[in-house]
Phi, psi and omega in degrees: 000129182269129178262128178276107186295324178294319180291323179295319177297317180297317179300319179295318179295318182300328179298329186251018176271115179263124187306318180298339181267356182261174179250135182288121179271317190203144167229121185216146175256008177263114183298327179294317178293323179293321176292324179296317178296319180298318178294322179296316180294323178295315181295329181270003180056044177256119178294141181212166174230142176247131176242121180258142182222133176273137182289334178259129184293179181292327177292318179295320179294319179296320180295317178298315183297316182293317181291320177295319181288327180288331178268357176054049175278119180291120178055033177052055184307132175080000180255156179272166177293152177297138184279128177238135178252129177259122180249125181257132177238136177231166176293150182301325180286344178263352188301311184297317179295315181296316181299321181293321183290320182281341179264001183290128180270138175269126182280000000 
């Protein structure tokens, strides 16, 4: 089995990346866009961290759960999925390269 040293090095760097010290590359609520950006960063060997945030707080989510369960709505009929925002953070020295890669248009 061949070990990719660059990928292993990136995983080690990612362990010690503290989000407050990094620069935000992208914030998106589209899971497909988030996966596209993640694949680009993986292929370019750019270490990154993803922080997920729910737009509705814990009190709001608890209220929704309680009200839906008490009314016995099957699979939350007519409601949208909970909004989740994916925030990508990279090291400051990698920011310009990463920004250029994710905004590159395919002709």
